[in-house]
N, C-alpha and C positions, 0 to 999 in steps of 0.2 A: 803490806806487815799486818796486820790482823788478826789475818789467818797463818802467818807462823807463827804469833806469840800465843794465838790459843790455841796447835801445832806440838811449838813447846811445852809449852801449861799442862794440858793435858797429857801427854807423857808420861812429864815429871810423876805428876797427880796418881797415877797408874799408877806409873813403878813407886812411888809409896805407896801407897795403897797394898800392896801387893806384898813390902816388906812388913808391912801390919802384921799381916797375915800370919809371913813368917816367924816372927816374933812371937803370937802367939799361941802359931801347935810348935813350937821351939819349948818354950819359957813354959805356957799353961800344964799343954798335953807330956810336956817333956817326950815330942819328936827328932829327930836328925833325919834334916830330907838332904842332905850331901853340898853339892858343888850345887848353893840356891843361887847365888849372886853369877854366876854362867849360864844357869839354867834362864837368872833375870831377862841377861844378854841376848843367849838363844833366842829365845819367846820372841822379846822387842825387837831384833835383828827383824827374824823372820816373821813373826807379823806386819809390823809398821813397813817393811821393805820388800813386804813380798807387795805389797797394795799401791803402795807408791811407782814401784817399778815398772806395774800393770799400766797406771793411769800416764808415767811420761811414756809409756807404749800404746796410750790410748789411741791414738790420731793413725799412727801409722797401722793400729789392729784392724780400729773399723775402716778403714777405705781397703784394705787387703781383704778383709769376708765379706765386705759387702761389693767387693767393683765401686765404690763411689769414685768418680769425675769432678778431681776439682775445674770451677772455671773461672779459669785465666787469663781468657780473652775468650768475653761473650758471641757465643755464633747468631743471635740470632732474639727478636725483642724480648723473645721471656726471661732469657738468660742476660740479659738484660736488665732487665723489670726484678727478675730475685735477691740479683747486683745490689739494684741504688736502695729495696727494699730493707736486707738486713745491713745496707749501712748507714741508711736514714734512724734505725732501730739500736742500732751496734752503737754510735753517738746518746743519743736520744738514755741510753740506760748506762749513757758509760765507762764503754769496755773498749778493752781495740775493733778493730775488724779484723769477724772470721773469717776461716777458710771457708766455703762456699760450696757444695758439691750434688750431685742428683749420685741418685742408685737406682740401676732397675728392678723393679719389685712390684709383682701385681698389687699388692697393698697399697691404703692408709696409710703413710707414715712419717717420721721429722726424728730426728734423732742431733741434741748435739756433745760433745766431749772435747776433749783436750786436757795438759795441764795446771791450766792459770788460765783467767780472763781476755785476756789480752793477748791467750796461743792460747785459741781456737778454732774447732770444726761442726757447723752449721749442715744436715746433707736431707736433702727430703726425698721422695721415693718418688718413681715415671709414676708407680697408681694415683701414690694425694696429686698432679702437677694433672691426670685426667681428671681426677673426681672431683675439685676442685676446684670453686670462685675462686679470683684472685685477693677478694675481700676477708673466707674465708682461710687461705691459703699468706697470707698477711697478715694470721693471729695466730695459727701454725708457726711459722718463723719467729714470732712475738713470745709466742709460751717459750720455745726449742732457745732465746738469744735470754732472756728471765732467767730460764737456767744458769746461762754463764755466766749473767751480771749476778747472782745471790750464792753464784758459790758453790753453786751441791755440787759438781766432781768431785772438785774438796775434799765439803766434807762428808759427800759419799765417804771417800775413802779413809779417810781421819776415821769415822765411826767401823768404819769394814778394820781395822787395823788396829783399834785400839781393842775390840771385839775379836779379834781372832789376836790375839798377844792375850787374851784372861785363854781362851781356848787352849790355846799349845801352852803355854803354864800351868795353868790349875787342871790339867787331864794328866800331866806326867808329876802332879804334887799329888793329886790321887793313886794314879796309879805307884808313887812310892808306897803310901801307904796301906791299898790292900799285899800287894805286895809284900810288903814287912810285919804285918798281920797273919797273912795266910802263912807265912815259915816262922812262924812266932816267936824272932827278931824285933821289939823295936827300936833297939839302937844301933844295928845296922841295915836298916829297911830303903837305902838310897835307890832302890831301883835296879831292874836287870834278871826279875827272872822271871818264867811265864806268866806268872800273875799279875806280872810289872805290865806288859806290851798286851796280854787281853785285856783289860783294866785301861790302859791309853789309848788305844783304840776303838772300844763301846767312848769312853766320856769324850772323844774328840767328835765322833759322832751326833752325841747328844749333845754337850755343847756346843757344836756348832752346826747341829738346829736351828736350838733356843738362840744363838746369834745374829743366823736367818731372817728370826723373826723381827727382828730389833730392825737391821738394816732394810728390812722391803717394809716397816712400817715408819723408818725416817721414807725409803723412799715415795711411801703414799702418799706421809703428809707435805711433800717436796713441789707433788705433783698441783696441791687445792695454788700454794704461793702463784707456781707457773702458770695456771693458769690466770690466778688474777694480773700478776705482769704481764703476759700475753693480752688480757683483756688492759689495760694502762696502754700499753702500747698502738692499739691495734682496734679495738676500742672491744667494749663488753657482749655487744648483739653480737660483733663478727666471731668475737669466745664465743660463744654460745652454740654461732651460727654452724660452727668447725664444729665445734665436740656435737651438736648433732647430728652430722653426713660423715661424725665417725664413728658416730653406734649405729647407725641406718647400712653403713656399708661397711662395718667386722664382723674383720674374717681369721685366717690362718695369717699370726706376725712370724716372718720369715729369718730377724733382724735375728745375728746368730747373739747369742746369750754375754759375749761382753757387753754390748752396747745396747741390749734390749731393756735394762730399766730406765736408758736415757729420751725412752720413745715418747712420740706424746702417745700413742696405744701400743698396751700394753699384753700382758694378761691380766687376766680380771679374777678377781673371786677375793679373800679373804686374808686372812695368815700369810701365804706366803705370794701375796700377788704383788705386785712391785709397782698396780696404778688400782684406782682407789673405782668404784666406779661409773660411767660416764655419767650415768643418773643423779649422782654424788655431787660429781664436780660441776655441770650444770645448773643444780640446788644453791650452790654454794656461791658459782658467778649470779646467781639469778637472788639472790640476798645478799648481796656485796660482801658478800666474808671470803676474806686471804687465805 
């Protein structure tokens, strides 16, 4: 319920702010922007709708793109251990039992995705199961369960949707202004000319890049929280050991882009990295930071 209220309140606030911007442009600068109400609706539908459709399809897309096989009937002791560990951690975190899957990939990785806390998927790679001991795998599973318990998939989708709304709306507003100025007609600058389409294209690329910086900043921040959650569920030393093992064996990440941000091992770097450097994550755990 809190997440739903956050979703509604955030979108109401965004639409209110955009309306204020429009009023300032119209009243102070005497700029006419055409059917702005329709533009607001279009931006919200495309921005929020596209993000939540992707979230709704996330489990299906993850299974299809990675070839993950959901464990329904454990075939061996290792699969029984995986299911039992996830079930124990899910109960401790207060969430519904996720689907548990294994996908074939050489690198050590795992990810969680799904529409809600009680309808999620946790998947681990065969490379991770081969390269880590059970204490380390337990910590990785705790990390992924913490992503689900923290509502990270929904929150990331919400942030992406809000930013998409801004990008779609503001790119067209700026396009209308530029097009009107180029045509020398400030009373009829609703867009449609060559200047409008060029400006919208450029602004969507620029604003989309800036939006990506915000999304990736949040993605990095939530990794620290998930590490702390994994430490709580499995033990701090186990979480540190798992990260140290990841650092020693870090290589190519074969996860598809759609779920790469949800893996425990991601693309490292700074501004456009979905994950912070492992050294910083280990230091945060050792310092007792969340």
